[in-house]
DRENPA-3360 file (N, C-alpha, C; in nm, 2 decimals, always signed):
BEGIN
1 = MAEPSKHR = +0.32/-1.34/-1.28/+0.17/-1.27/-1.17/+0.04/-1.32/-1.15 ~ -0.03/-1.36/-1.09/-0.13/-1.42/-1.07/-0.21/-1.30/-1.14 ~ -0.33/-1.36/-1.22/-0.46/-1.30/-1.29/-0.49/-1.20/-1.21 ~ -0.52/-1.07/-1.20/-0.59/-1.04/-1.15/-0.78/-1.03/-1.10 ~ -0.82/-1.05/-1.23/-0.94/-1.08/-1.20/-0.98/-1.20/-1.14 ~ -0.89/-1.32/-1.09/-0.95/-1.40/-1.00/-0.96/-1.39/-0.84 ~ -0.88/-1.28/-0.81/-0.84/-1.23/-0.68/-1.03/-1.18/-0.67 ~ -1.10/-1.12/-0.75/-1.19/-1.00/-0.70/-1.33/-1.13/-0.72;
9 = KAKPGTLI = -1.35/-1.10/-0.57/-1.49/-1.16/-0.54/-1.56/-1.09/-0.46 ~ -1.67/-1.11/-0.44/-1.78/-1.00/-0.37/-1.76/-1.01/-0.21 ~ -1.73/-0.92/-0.18/-1.73/-0.86/+0.01/-1.62/-0.86/+0.04 ~ -1.50/-0.80/-0.02/-1.34/-0.81/+0.02/-1.33/-0.77/+0.15 ~ -1.22/-0.74/+0.23/-1.24/-0.72/+0.37/-1.19/-0.53/+0.38 ~ -1.03/-0.52/+0.48/-1.01/-0.40/+0.48/-0.81/-0.37/+0.44 ~ -0.83/-0.30/+0.36/-0.69/-0.27/+0.32/-0.67/-0.13/+0.40 ~ -0.56/-0.14/+0.49/-0.46/-0.07/+0.59/-0.36/-0.02/+0.53;
17 = IIGGHEDH = -0.34/+0.07/+0.46/-0.19/+0.13/+0.35/-0.13/+0.23/+0.42 ~ +0.00/+0.17/+0.49/+0.04/+0.31/+0.56/+0.19/+0.39/+0.52 ~ +0.21/+0.49/+0.57/+0.29/+0.56/+0.50/+0.42/+0.55/+0.52 ~ +0.46/+0.52/+0.62/+0.58/+0.39/+0.71/+0.56/+0.51/+0.78 ~ +0.71/+0.45/+0.89/+0.73/+0.53/+0.99/+0.57/+0.57/+1.10 ~ +0.51/+0.47/+1.15/+0.35/+0.47/+1.20/+0.42/+0.51/+1.31 ~ +0.35/+0.53/+1.46/+0.33/+0.60/+1.53/+0.34/+0.43/+1.64 ~ +0.47/+0.44/+1.72/+0.43/+0.32/+1.85/+0.49/+0.36/+1.98;
25 = DGDCLILK = +0.53/+0.46/+1.95/+0.53/+0.48/+2.11/+0.39/+0.60/+2.17 ~ +0.36/+0.65/+2.08/+0.21/+0.78/+2.15/+0.07/+0.70/+2.19 ~ +0.02/+0.75/+2.09/-0.15/+0.69/+2.05/-0.11/+0.62/+1.98 ~ -0.04/+0.58/+1.87/-0.03/+0.42/+1.81/-0.24/+0.44/+1.75 ~ -0.24/+0.56/+1.68/-0.36/+0.59/+1.59/-0.42/+0.46/+1.49 ~ -0.31/+0.49/+1.41/-0.25/+0.35/+1.34/-0.26/+0.19/+1.33 ~ -0.21/+0.17/+1.43/-0.19/+0.01/+1.50/-0.31/+0.03/+1.55 ~ -0.36/+0.12/+1.64/-0.50/+0.07/+1.67/-0.64/+0.04/+1.60;
33 = EVASMISN = -0.58/+0.10/+1.46/-0.72/+0.08/+1.36/-0.70/-0.02/+1.33 ~ -0.59/-0.11/+1.30/-0.53/-0.24/+1.29/-0.58/-0.39/+1.36 ~ -0.54/-0.29/+1.52/-0.62/-0.40/+1.60/-0.75/-0.35/+1.61 ~ -0.85/-0.27/+1.60/-0.95/-0.30/+1.63/-1.04/-0.41/+1.51 ~ -0.95/-0.40/+1.47/-1.06/-0.49/+1.33/-1.02/-0.65/+1.33 ~ -0.95/-0.67/+1.42/-0.90/-0.84/+1.44/-0.96/-0.88/+1.59 ~ -1.06/-0.98/+1.59/-1.14/-1.02/+1.68/-1.10/-1.14/+1.71 ~ -0.97/-1.21/+1.69/-0.98/-1.34/+1.73/-0.82/-1.30/+1.79;
41 = GKLVLATI = -0.75/-1.20/+1.81/-0.65/-1.18/+1.86/-0.50/-1.23/+1.82 ~ -0.52/-1.23/+1.67/-0.44/-1.28/+1.61/-0.37/-1.22/+1.50 ~ -0.27/-1.21/+1.44/-0.18/-1.13/+1.36/-0.05/-1.20/+1.31 ~ -0.05/-1.18/+1.15/+0.08/-1.24/+1.12/+0.13/-1.08/+1.08 ~ +0.30/-1.10/+1.12/+0.35/-1.01/+1.03/+0.44/-1.06/+0.95 ~ +0.43/-1.02/+0.84/+0.49/-1.07/+0.70/+0.63/-0.98/+0.65 ~ +0.76/-1.01/+0.67/+0.87/-0.91/+0.71/+0.91/-0.97/+0.60 ~ +0.84/-1.04/+0.48/+0.88/-1.06/+0.34/+1.00/-0.97/+0.26;
49 = ASHEPDGY = +0.97/-0.76/+0.28/+1.09/-0.66/+0.22/+1.16/-0.71/+0.28 ~ +1.20/-0.71/+0.41/+1.37/-0.68/+0.43/+1.43/-0.75/+0.45 ~ +1.53/-0.80/+0.45/+1.69/-0.88/+0.35/+1.69/-0.91/+0.51 ~ +1.73/-0.80/+0.60/+1.77/-0.85/+0.76/+1.66/-0.82/+0.84 ~ +1.52/-0.88/+0.80/+1.41/-0.90/+0.98/+1.43/-0.89/+1.07 ~ +1.52/-0.93/+1.12/+1.57/-0.91/+1.24/+1.56/-0.77/+1.33 ~ +1.44/-0.79/+1.43/+1.40/-0.68/+1.56/+1.27/-0.63/+1.51 ~ +1.23/-0.66/+1.36/+1.06/-0.64/+1.34/+0.93/-0.73/+1.47;
57 = LEKYQTSF = +0.97/-0.86/+1.44/+0.86/-0.90/+1.53/+0.88/-0.84/+1.67 ~ +1.00/-0.84/+1.73/+1.00/-0.77/+1.93/+0.90/-0.61/+1.91 ~ +0.95/-0.60/+1.80/+0.89/-0.41/+1.80/+0.73/-0.44/+1.75 ~ +0.69/-0.49/+1.67/+0.53/-0.48/+1.66/+0.44/-0.60/+1.77 ~ +0.54/-0.69/+1.79/+0.48/-0.74/+1.93/+0.43/-0.67/+2.05 ~ +0.50/-0.53/+2.08/+0.52/-0.51/+2.18/+0.41/-0.43/+2.18 ~ +0.40/-0.35/+2.04/+0.32/-0.23/+2.03/+0.18/-0.35/+2.03 ~ +0.15/-0.40/+1.95/+0.02/-0.49/+1.98/-0.04/-0.50/+2.12;
65 = ARLGISDV = +0.12/-0.57/+2.16/+0.08/-0.63/+2.28/-0.01/-0.52/+2.38 ~ -0.01/-0.42/+2.36/-0.07/-0.30/+2.43/-0.15/-0.23/+2.35 ~ -0.23/-0.31/+2.24/-0.31/-0.30/+2.22/-0.45/-0.43/+2.17 ~ -0.39/-0.46/+2.31/-0.50/-0.58/+2.27/-0.45/-0.72/+2.21 ~ -0.36/-0.71/+2.12/-0.33/-0.81/+2.02/-0.18/-0.93/+2.05 ~ -0.25/-1.02/+2.15/-0.17/-1.10/+2.19/-0.05/-1.21/+2.08 ~ -0.12/-1.23/+2.01/-0.08/-1.36/+1.90/+0.04/-1.29/+1.82 ~ +0.10/-1.21/+1.78/+0.22/-1.20/+1.65/+0.29/-1.28/+1.63;
73 = TELYIEDR = +0.25/-1.32/+1.50/+0.40/-1.40/+1.47/+0.44/-1.36/+1.35 ~ +0.55/-1.43/+1.31/+0.61/-1.40/+1.19/+0.58/-1.45/+1.07 ~ +0.62/-1.42/+0.92/+0.60/-1.49/+0.88/+0.74/-1.41/+0.74 ~ +0.83/-1.47/+0.76/+0.96/-1.43/+0.63/+0.98/-1.55/+0.55 ~ +1.01/-1.49/+0.43/+1.01/-1.60/+0.29/+1.16/-1.52/+0.30 ~ +1.28/-1.65/+0.29/+1.41/-1.59/+0.23/+1.44/-1.62/+0.11 ~ +1.36/-1.73/+0.05/+1.41/-1.77/-0.11/+1.24/-1.81/-0.13 ~ +1.20/-1.82/-0.27/+1.10/-1.76/-0.33/+1.05/-1.95/-0.29;
81 = LEAGLPEK = +1.12/-2.00/-0.30/+1.08/-2.19/-0.33/+1.03/-2.24/-0.18 ~ +1.03/-2.08/-0.08/+1.01/-2.11/+0.04/+0.83/-2.13/+0.05 ~ +0.79/-2.08/-0.04/+0.64/-1.99/-0.09/+0.61/-2.09/-0.09 ~ +0.61/-2.21/-0.14/+0.56/-2.33/-0.16/+0.52/-2.47/-0.01 ~ +0.61/-2.39/+0.09/+0.67/-2.49/+0.18/+0.53/-2.49/+0.26 ~ +0.46/-2.63/+0.33/+0.38/-2.65/+0.37/+0.33/-2.53/+0.53 ~ +0.47/-2.55/+0.56/+0.49/-2.50/+0.71/+0.47/-2.35/+0.67 ~ +0.53/-2.30/+0.57/+0.50/-2.18/+0.56/+0.36/-2.14/+0.49;
89 = IAALEDVQ = +0.31/-2.20/+0.44/+0.20/-2.15/+0.42/+0.06/-2.23/+0.54 ~ +0.11/-2.24/+0.62/+0.04/-2.29/+0.76/+0.00/-2.16/+0.86 ~ +0.11/-2.07/+0.80/+0.13/-2.01/+0.92/+0.05/-1.87/+0.89 ~ -0.07/-1.89/+0.78/-0.12/-1.82/+0.78/-0.30/-1.91/+0.78 ~ -0.30/-1.98/+0.80/-0.42/-2.03/+0.83/-0.45/-1.97/+1.00 ~ -0.66/-1.97/+0.97/-0.73/-1.94/+1.12/-0.64/-1.78/+1.12 ~ -0.61/-1.72/+1.05/-0.58/-1.58/+1.08/-0.66/-1.48/+0.95 ~ -0.68/-1.39/+1.08/-0.78/-1.25/+0.96/-0.69/-1.13/+0.95;
97 = AVFFSGGD = -0.59/-1.08/+0.95/-0.53/-1.04/+0.96/-0.36/-1.03/+0.89 ~ -0.34/-0.94/+0.81/-0.13/-0.98/+0.76/-0.11/-0.81/+0.78 ~ +0.00/-0.84/+0.79/+0.08/-0.67/+0.86/+0.17/-0.66/+0.74 ~ +0.24/-0.61/+0.66/+0.36/-0.61/+0.54/+0.40/-0.57/+0.61 ~ +0.56/-0.55/+0.65/+0.64/-0.42/+0.76/+0.73/-0.42/+0.63 ~ +0.81/-0.28/+0.63/+0.89/-0.23/+0.55/+1.00/-0.32/+0.50 ~ +1.08/-0.24/+0.39/+1.21/-0.29/+0.34/+1.17/-0.21/+0.19 ~ +1.18/-0.37/+0.10/+1.21/-0.34/-0.06/+1.11/-0.40/-0.10;
105 = QLRITSQI = +1.00/-0.34/-0.16/+0.86/-0.37/-0.23/+0.88/-0.50/-0.37 ~ +0.98/-0.49/-0.38/+1.03/-0.59/-0.48/+1.03/-0.72/-0.46 ~ +1.08/-0.70/-0.36/+1.12/-0.82/-0.23/+1.03/-0.90/-0.21 ~ +0.90/-0.84/-0.20/+0.73/-0.90/-0.14/+0.68/-0.93/-0.28 ~ +0.68/-0.94/-0.42/+0.67/-0.98/-0.52/+0.71/-1.05/-0.54 ~ +0.83/-1.06/-0.58/+0.93/-1.21/-0.62/+0.94/-1.28/-0.54 ~ +0.91/-1.26/-0.44/+0.94/-1.40/-0.34/+0.79/-1.44/-0.38 ~ +0.71/-1.41/-0.34/+0.55/-1.45/-0.32/+0.45/-1.45/-0.46;
113 = GDTPIEER = +0.47/-1.37/-0.51/+0.38/-1.34/-0.65/+0.35/-1.50/-0.71 ~ +0.22/-1.45/-0.73/+0.20/-1.59/-0.79/+0.19/-1.74/-0.72 ~ +0.23/-1.75/-0.58/+0.27/-1.85/-0.48/+0.12/-1.89/-0.39 ~ +0.10/-2.00/-0.38/+0.00/-2.04/-0.25/+0.00/-1.89/-0.13 ~ +0.12/-1.86/-0.09/+0.07/-1.72/-0.04/+0.03/-1.63/-0.06 ~ +0.06/-1.53/-0.16/+0.01/-1.49/-0.20/-0.15/-1.52/-0.23 ~ -0.20/-1.62/-0.29/-0.33/-1.68/-0.28/-0.40/-1.63/-0.18 ~ -0.30/-1.69/-0.08/-0.40/-1.74/+0.09/-0.40/-1.57/+0.13;
121 = VHQIYEAG = -0.33/-1.47/+0.09/-0.34/-1.34/+0.16/-0.47/-1.28/+0.10 ~ -0.47/-1.29/-0.03/-0.60/-1.30/-0.13/-0.72/-1.33/-0.06 ~ -0.68/-1.47/+0.03/-0.83/-1.53/+0.09/-0.89/-1.50/+0.15 ~ -0.76/-1.45/+0.25/-0.79/-1.36/+0.38/-0.86/-1.24/+0.38 ~ -0.79/-1.13/+0.28/-0.87/-1.04/+0.24/-1.03/-1.01/+0.18 ~ -1.06/-1.14/+0.05/-1.20/-1.17/+0.00/-1.28/-1.21/+0.14 ~ -1.23/-1.29/+0.24/-1.31/-1.31/+0.33/-1.34/-1.24/+0.44 ~ -1.33/-1.09/+0.43/-1.36/-0.98/+0.56/-1.21/-0.98/+0.56;
129 = GVVAGTSA = -1.11/-1.01/+0.60/-1.01/-0.98/+0.70/-0.93/-0.85/+0.63 ~ -0.83/-0.84/+0.73/-0.76/-0.69/+0.68/-0.58/-0.75/+0.67 ~ -0.54/-0.67/+0.55/-0.52/-0.63/+0.52/-0.38/-0.50/+0.50 ~ -0.26/-0.52/+0.61/-0.20/-0.39/+0.59/-0.04/-0.38/+0.52 ~ -0.03/-0.26/+0.52/+0.09/-0.26/+0.45/+0.18/-0.09/+0.48 ~ +0.30/-0.10/+0.53/+0.37/+0.00/+0.58/+0.47/-0.01/+0.44 ~ +0.50/+0.14/+0.44/+0.64/+0.19/+0.38/+0.61/+0.13/+0.24 ~ +0.73/-0.01/+0.24/+0.71/-0.06/+0.15/+0.59/-0.21/+0.09;
137 = GASAMSET = +0.57/-0.22/+0.22/+0.45/-0.30/+0.25/+0.33/-0.20/+0.17 ~ +0.32/-0.07/+0.19/+0.20/-0.03/+0.13/+0.21/+0.01/-0.01 ~ +0.34/+0.01/-0.11/+0.37/+0.00/-0.21/+0.31/-0.11/-0.34 ~ +0.33/-0.21/-0.18/+0.33/-0.36/-0.28/+0.16/-0.37/-0.34 ~ +0.06/-0.32/-0.21/-0.09/-0.35/-0.24/-0.15/-0.30/-0.36 ~ -0.11/-0.23/-0.47/-0.19/-0.21/-0.54/-0.13/-0.30/-0.71 ~ -0.22/-0.29/-0.84/-0.16/-0.34/-0.93/-0.08/-0.36/-0.97 ~ -0.03/-0.22/-1.00/+0.08/-0.17/-1.07/+0.16/-0.09/-0.96;
145 = MLVRASNS = +0.29/-0.14/-0.93/+0.37/-0.07/-0.79/+0.47/+0.00/-0.86 ~ +0.52/+0.05/-0.77/+0.62/+0.18/-0.83/+0.75/+0.13/-0.70 ~ +0.84/+0.12/-0.80/+0.99/+0.05/-0.72/+1.08/+0.16/-0.67 ~ +1.09/+0.24/-0.80/+1.22/+0.34/-0.80/+1.22/+0.46/-0.88 ~ +1.25/+0.52/-0.84/+1.29/+0.69/-0.91/+1.35/+0.74/-0.81 ~ +1.40/+0.89/-0.86/+1.50/+0.98/-0.76/+1.38/+1.01/-0.71 ~ +1.40/+1.09/-0.60/+1.34/+1.16/-0.53/+1.36/+1.32/-0.56 ~ +1.40/+1.36/-0.66/+1.42/+1.52/-0.73/+1.24/+1.57/-0.77;
153 = ASYRLGDL = +1.26/+1.70/-0.72/+1.08/+1.75/-0.75/+1.03/+1.73/-0.88 ~ +1.11/+1.75/-0.96/+1.07/+1.77/-1.11/+1.14/+1.60/-1.18 ~ +1.02/+1.54/-1.23/+1.03/+1.43/-1.29/+1.11/+1.45/-1.44 ~ +1.23/+1.36/-1.47/+1.26/+1.35/-1.54/+1.27/+1.22/-1.65 ~ +1.22/+1.21/-1.77/+1.13/+1.12/-1.84/+1.23/+1.01/-1.85 ~ +1.21/+0.86/-1.82/+1.33/+0.74/-1.82/+1.37/+0.72/-1.66 ~ +1.35/+0.85/-1.56/+1.38/+0.78/-1.45/+1.26/+0.75/-1.32 ~ +1.23/+0.62/-1.39/+1.12/+0.54/-1.33/+1.09/+0.41/-1.32;
161 = QMAAGLGL = +1.10/+0.30/-1.26/+1.07/+0.17/-1.28/+0.98/+0.10/-1.16 ~ +0.87/+0.05/-1.28/+0.73/-0.01/-1.19/+0.72/-0.12/-1.24 ~ +0.68/-0.21/-1.12/+0.68/-0.35/-1.17/+0.51/-0.38/-1.14 ~ +0.45/-0.53/-1.14/+0.34/-0.58/-1.12/+0.31/-0.56/-0.93 ~ +0.21/-0.53/-0.86/+0.19/-0.56/-0.71/+0.14/-0.70/-0.70 ~ +0.08/-0.62/-0.59/-0.01/-0.79/-0.51/-0.20/-0.79/-0.60 ~ -0.18/-0.65/-0.62/-0.35/-0.64/-0.69/-0.45/-0.63/-0.57 ~ -0.43/-0.60/-0.50/-0.52/-0.58/-0.34/-0.57/-0.50/-0.40;
169 = LPGVIIDQ = -0.56/-0.37/-0.48/-0.66/-0.21/-0.46/-0.61/-0.21/-0.63 ~ -0.68/-0.21/-0.69/-0.68/-0.23/-0.84/-0.68/-0.08/-0.89 ~ -0.62/-0.01/-0.98/-0.66/+0.09/-1.06/-0.63/+0.23/-0.96 ~ -0.46/+0.18/-0.89/-0.47/+0.33/-0.86/-0.27/+0.27/-0.81 ~ -0.20/+0.38/-0.80/-0.04/+0.31/-0.77/-0.02/+0.37/-0.64 ~ +0.09/+0.34/-0.54/+0.13/+0.43/-0.42/+0.24/+0.47/-0.40 ~ +0.25/+0.57/-0.31/+0.39/+0.58/-0.33/+0.36/+0.61/-0.22 ~ +0.49/+0.62/-0.12/+0.51/+0.63/+0.04/+0.62/+0.73/+0.11;
177 = HFAQRGRI = +0.63/+0.70/+0.23/+0.72/+0.83/+0.27/+0.71/+1.01/+0.18 ~ +0.62/+0.97/+0.18/+0.58/+1.08/+0.07/+0.63/+1.29/+0.05 ~ +0.57/+1.31/+0.15/+0.63/+1.43/+0.18/+0.80/+1.43/+0.24 ~ +0.81/+1.40/+0.36/+0.88/+1.37/+0.38/+1.05/+1.34/+0.29 ~ +1.00/+1.30/+0.22/+1.11/+1.22/+0.10/+1.11/+1.30/-0.04 ~ +0.99/+1.38/-0.06/+1.03/+1.47/-0.15/+0.94/+1.38/-0.31 ~ +0.86/+1.28/-0.29/+0.81/+1.24/-0.39/+0.73/+1.23/-0.48 ~ +0.65/+1.40/-0.48/+0.54/+1.41/-0.56/+0.58/+1.40/-0.71;
185 = GRLIGAVA = +0.73/+1.41/-0.76/+0.73/+1.42/-0.94/+0.75/+1.30/-0.95 ~ +0.80/+1.23/-0.86/+0.76/+1.11/-0.92/+0.65/+1.00/-0.97 ~ +0.53/+1.05/-0.86/+0.43/+1.00/-0.84/+0.34/+1.03/-1.02 ~ +0.35/+1.16/-0.98/+0.32/+1.25/-1.09/+0.40/+1.17/-1.22 ~ +0.54/+1.15/-1.22/+0.59/+1.05/-1.34/+0.50/+0.90/-1.39 ~ +0.51/+0.82/-1.25/+0.42/+0.76/-1.29/+0.26/+0.73/-1.35 ~ +0.17/+0.84/-1.31/+0.06/+0.89/-1.38/+0.05/+0.88/-1.51 ~ +0.20/+1.01/-1.51/+0.19/+1.06/-1.61/+0.22/+0.93/-1.76;
193 = QNPRVLGV = +0.27/+0.85/-1.70/+0.30/+0.70/-1.80/+0.17/+0.57/-1.84 ~ +0.09/+0.57/-1.76/-0.04/+0.50/-1.74/-0.15/+0.63/-1.62 ~ -0.21/+0.74/-1.74/-0.33/+0.76/-1.64/-0.44/+0.76/-1.63 ~ -0.49/+0.62/-1.68/-0.58/+0.52/-1.59/-0.60/+0.50/-1.44 ~ -0.46/+0.46/-1.40/-0.43/+0.50/-1.26/-0.43/+0.56/-1.17 ~ -0.47/+0.60/-1.07/-0.47/+0.71/-0.98/-0.35/+0.70/-0.92 ~ -0.28/+0.80/-0.89/-0.18/+0.82/-0.80/-0.19/+0.87/-0.67 ~ -0.17/+0.79/-0.54/-0.19/+0.75/-0.40/-0.01/+0.84/-0.35;
201 = GIDEDTAI = -0.03/+0.91/-0.28/+0.13/+0.93/-0.22/+0.07/+0.94/-0.05 ~ +0.17/+0.90/+0.03/+0.08/+0.85/+0.16/+0.23/+0.92/+0.25 ~ +0.19/+1.05/+0.38/+0.28/+1.07/+0.43/+0.32/+0.93/+0.54 ~ +0.45/+0.99/+0.62/+0.46/+0.92/+0.73/+0.37/+0.94/+0.85 ~ +0.33/+0.85/+0.91/+0.25/+0.82/+0.99/+0.08/+0.89/+0.96 ~ +0.06/+0.79/+0.84/-0.01/+0.82/+0.81/-0.09/+0.69/+0.74 ~ -0.28/+0.69/+0.76/-0.28/+0.57/+0.64/-0.41/+0.58/+0.59 ~ -0.43/+0.55/+0.48/-0.54/+0.53/+0.40/-0.66/+0.39/+0.46;
209 = VVRDGHFR = -0.73/+0.39/+0.51/-0.82/+0.27/+0.49/-0.94/+0.28/+0.38 ~ -0.94/+0.13/+0.34/-0.99/+0.12/+0.22/-1.08/+0.03/+0.26 ~ -1.22/+0.08/+0.23/-1.34/-0.08/+0.22/-1.48/-0.02/+0.14 ~ -1.45/-0.11/+0.08/-1.61/-0.07/-0.01/-1.59/+0.00/-0.09 ~ -1.45/+0.08/-0.20/-1.44/+0.11/-0.27/-1.42/+0.24/-0.24 ~ -1.43/+0.31/-0.10/-1.38/+0.41/-0.07/-1.26/+0.44/+0.06 ~ -1.23/+0.55/+0.08/-1.08/+0.53/+0.18/-1.10/+0.64/+0.27 ~ -1.07/+0.61/+0.39/-1.06/+0.77/+0.48/-0.94/+0.77/+0.55;
217 = VIGSGAVY = -0.89/+0.90/+0.56/-0.73/+0.90/+0.61/-0.69/+0.89/+0.75 ~ -0.63/+0.87/+0.79/-0.63/+0.90/+0.99/-0.45/+0.90/+0.99 ~ -0.46/+0.96/+1.12/-0.20/+0.94/+1.12/-0.28/+1.13/+1.09 ~ -0.11/+1.20/+1.13/-0.06/+1.28/+1.14/-0.04/+1.37/+1.02 ~ -0.05/+1.34/+0.90/-0.02/+1.38/+0.80/-0.09/+1.39/+0.69 ~ -0.07/+1.38/+0.56/-0.18/+1.41/+0.46/-0.10/+1.29/+0.33 ~ -0.25/+1.31/+0.27/-0.26/+1.18/+0.14/-0.29/+1.28/+0.00 ~ -0.19/+1.21/-0.09/-0.19/+1.32/-0.22/-0.27/+1.25/-0.30;
225 = LVDGSGVT = -0.38/+1.29/-0.39/-0.46/+1.22/-0.55/-0.39/+1.28/-0.63 ~ -0.32/+1.18/-0.73/-0.29/+1.26/-0.85/-0.39/+1.21/-0.92 ~ -0.39/+1.25/-1.00/-0.58/+1.17/-1.13/-0.53/+1.26/-1.23 ~ -0.48/+1.17/-1.37/-0.47/+1.23/-1.49/-0.57/+1.18/-1.59 ~ -0.68/+1.16/-1.54/-0.78/+1.13/-1.64/-0.80/+1.21/-1.75 ~ -0.81/+1.35/-1.64/-0.84/+1.51/-1.73/-0.70/+1.57/-1.82 ~ -0.61/+1.44/-1.85/-0.50/+1.51/-1.87/-0.53/+1.54/-2.02 ~ -0.47/+1.62/-2.06/-0.48/+1.74/-2.23/-0.38/+1.65/-2.26;
233 = HSNIAEGE = -0.26/+1.66/-2.26/-0.10/+1.67/-2.31/+0.00/+1.63/-2.23 ~ +0.08/+1.52/-2.25/+0.20/+1.53/-2.20/+0.33/+1.48/-2.28 ~ +0.47/+1.48/-2.25/+0.57/+1.47/-2.37/+0.63/+1.33/-2.32 ~ +0.53/+1.24/-2.26/+0.60/+1.09/-2.19/+0.70/+1.01/-2.31 ~ +0.57/+1.04/-2.41/+0.63/+0.94/-2.51/+0.75/+1.01/-2.64 ~ +0.73/+1.12/-2.63/+0.83/+1.22/-2.76/+0.92/+1.27/-2.67 ~ +0.93/+1.29/-2.52/+1.03/+1.36/-2.50/+1.14/+1.29/-2.51 ~ +1.31/+1.34/-2.50/+1.43/+1.23/-2.48/+1.40/+1.19/-2.39;
241 = PDTPLSIY = +1.51/+1.11/-2.31/+1.57/+1.06/-2.22/+1.64/+1.15/-2.11 ~ +1.58/+1.22/-1.97/+1.67/+1.29/-1.86/+1.55/+1.43/-1.94 ~ +1.50/+1.47/-2.01/+1.41/+1.58/-1.99/+1.29/+1.57/-1.94 ~ +1.28/+1.72/-1.86/+1.15/+1.70/-1.76/+1.05/+1.72/-1.79 ~ +0.95/+1.64/-1.72/+0.83/+1.64/-1.76/+0.72/+1.77/-1.77 ~ +0.64/+1.71/-1.94/+0.54/+1.83/-1.97/+0.43/+1.79/-1.94 ~ +0.30/+1.80/-1.84/+0.19/+1.74/-1.85/+0.08/+1.87/-1.82 ~ -0.04/+1.85/-1.91/-0.14/+1.95/-1.82/-0.28/+1.91/-1.81;
249 = DLRLHVLS = -0.34/+1.97/-1.74/-0.47/+1.96/-1.68/-0.47/+1.82/-1.59 ~ -0.33/+1.82/-1.51/-0.32/+1.70/-1.40/-0.39/+1.77/-1.29 ~ -0.50/+1.70/-1.20/-0.58/+1.74/-1.11/-0.52/+1.66/-0.98 ~ -0.53/+1.74/-0.84/-0.41/+1.73/-0.73/-0.55/+1.73/-0.62 ~ -0.57/+1.62/-0.51/-0.63/+1.64/-0.41/-0.56/+1.67/-0.29 ~ -0.49/+1.69/-0.20/-0.50/+1.64/-0.10/-0.53/+1.66/+0.01 ~ -0.55/+1.55/+0.12/-0.67/+1.50/+0.22/-0.60/+1.50/+0.36 ~ -0.66/+1.47/+0.45/-0.60/+1.46/+0.60/-0.61/+1.41/+0.70;
257 = SGDGFDLQ = -0.67/+1.41/+0.80/-0.75/+1.28/+0.91/-0.87/+1.33/+0.90 ~ -0.99/+1.21/+0.85/-1.10/+1.25/+0.87/-1.15/+1.28/+0.73 ~ -1.10/+1.33/+0.64/-1.14/+1.29/+0.51/-1.16/+1.18/+0.44 ~ -1.22/+1.16/+0.37/-1.25/+1.01/+0.25/-1.22/+1.07/+0.13 ~ -1.25/+0.93/+0.05/-1.25/+0.93/-0.04/-1.31/+0.83/-0.10 ~ -1.40/+0.84/-0.25/-1.44/+0.79/-0.35/-1.35/+0.71/-0.49 ~ -1.33/+0.61/-0.45/-1.25/+0.55/-0.55/-1.29/+0.54/-0.69 ~ -1.41/+0.52/-0.69/-1.44/+0.52/-0.86/-1.48/+0.58/-0.91;
265 = ARRPEHAD = -1.59/+0.73/-0.82/-1.62/+0.86/-0.86/-1.47/+0.93/-0.85 ~ -1.38/+0.89/-0.83/-1.25/+0.99/-0.76/-1.26/+1.14/-0.77 ~ -1.36/+1.11/-0.65/-1.47/+1.23/-0.57/-1.39/+1.23/-0.39 ~ -1.34/+1.37/-0.34/-1.30/+1.36/-0.18/-1.52/+1.36/-0.15 ~ -1.41/+1.31/+0.01/-1.57/+1.30/+0.09/-1.55/+1.34/+0.18 ~ -1.65/+1.45/+0.25/-1.61/+1.53/+0.38/-1.63/+1.36/+0.49 ~ -1.58/+1.37/+0.64/-1.64/+1.30/+0.71/-1.73/+1.24/+0.74 ~ -1.86/+1.34/+0.68/-2.00/+1.26/+0.74/-2.00/+1.18/+0.60;
273 = GQRT = -1.93/+1.16/+0.53/-1.92/+1.12/+0.35/-2.04/+1.19/+0.26 ~ -2.03/+1.30/+0.28/-2.07/+1.37/+0.18/-1.97/+1.40/+0.09 ~ -1.97/+1.36/-0.05/-1.90/+1.36/-0.15/-1.93/+1.58/-0.23 ~ -1.81/+1.55/-0.24/-1.78/+1.70/-0.26/-1.79/+1.73/-0.39;
% end
């Protein structure tokens, strides 16, 4: 995985991180947000997370065409070797928006991590472009990526797999399909393992729009923030495997559309930008 520091440059662009199952048939609020930030009408749909990407391109082409984005092309990497091919890299030239679709987030990082494709995605973001991701594509945005765990309500020690993500949003760990799949326990477990990171759980048809160290919530669901910076005790290191997690003084915020959040201060913000 590339060193995160080499990607941190001035004036980053916008991240649109979606909890999955964004609306394609109604108001398309989240896709409309993506489209509003693309001035040249071109978007690359990265279907790398999927083992069977057939159908993704046609679906997004139809939806984005209604929103004024007429040039939607697909980038798929079957095998890691392809991430260095000139024609694959060229697919991201003259592009200011990349959209990672769903599937398996480990496919994204294992196929393009520390390759010219990943480097080009960071260049697009650092030049002020848009990088969006839904479902698995959302999880891959962070520096540390939650790969898999059970969806049981209570986290049990040892029931978690994490890996390095793309590092576009340092200091957080993202989970998706959040309320719909009962994932609060596993996100708390991930934060318990590393209280330095902020846990961000995003419901379906819901997104956070991240820019300049802040984000705002859009969509029909909620976003859950799990902050472990004030934790005074947990049994994460001493407990036996399959023991329920015990953790004290964990902080939880729940935000909905129009709410914002200051990632540096770790405080919610009202719609007018005032911190609570």
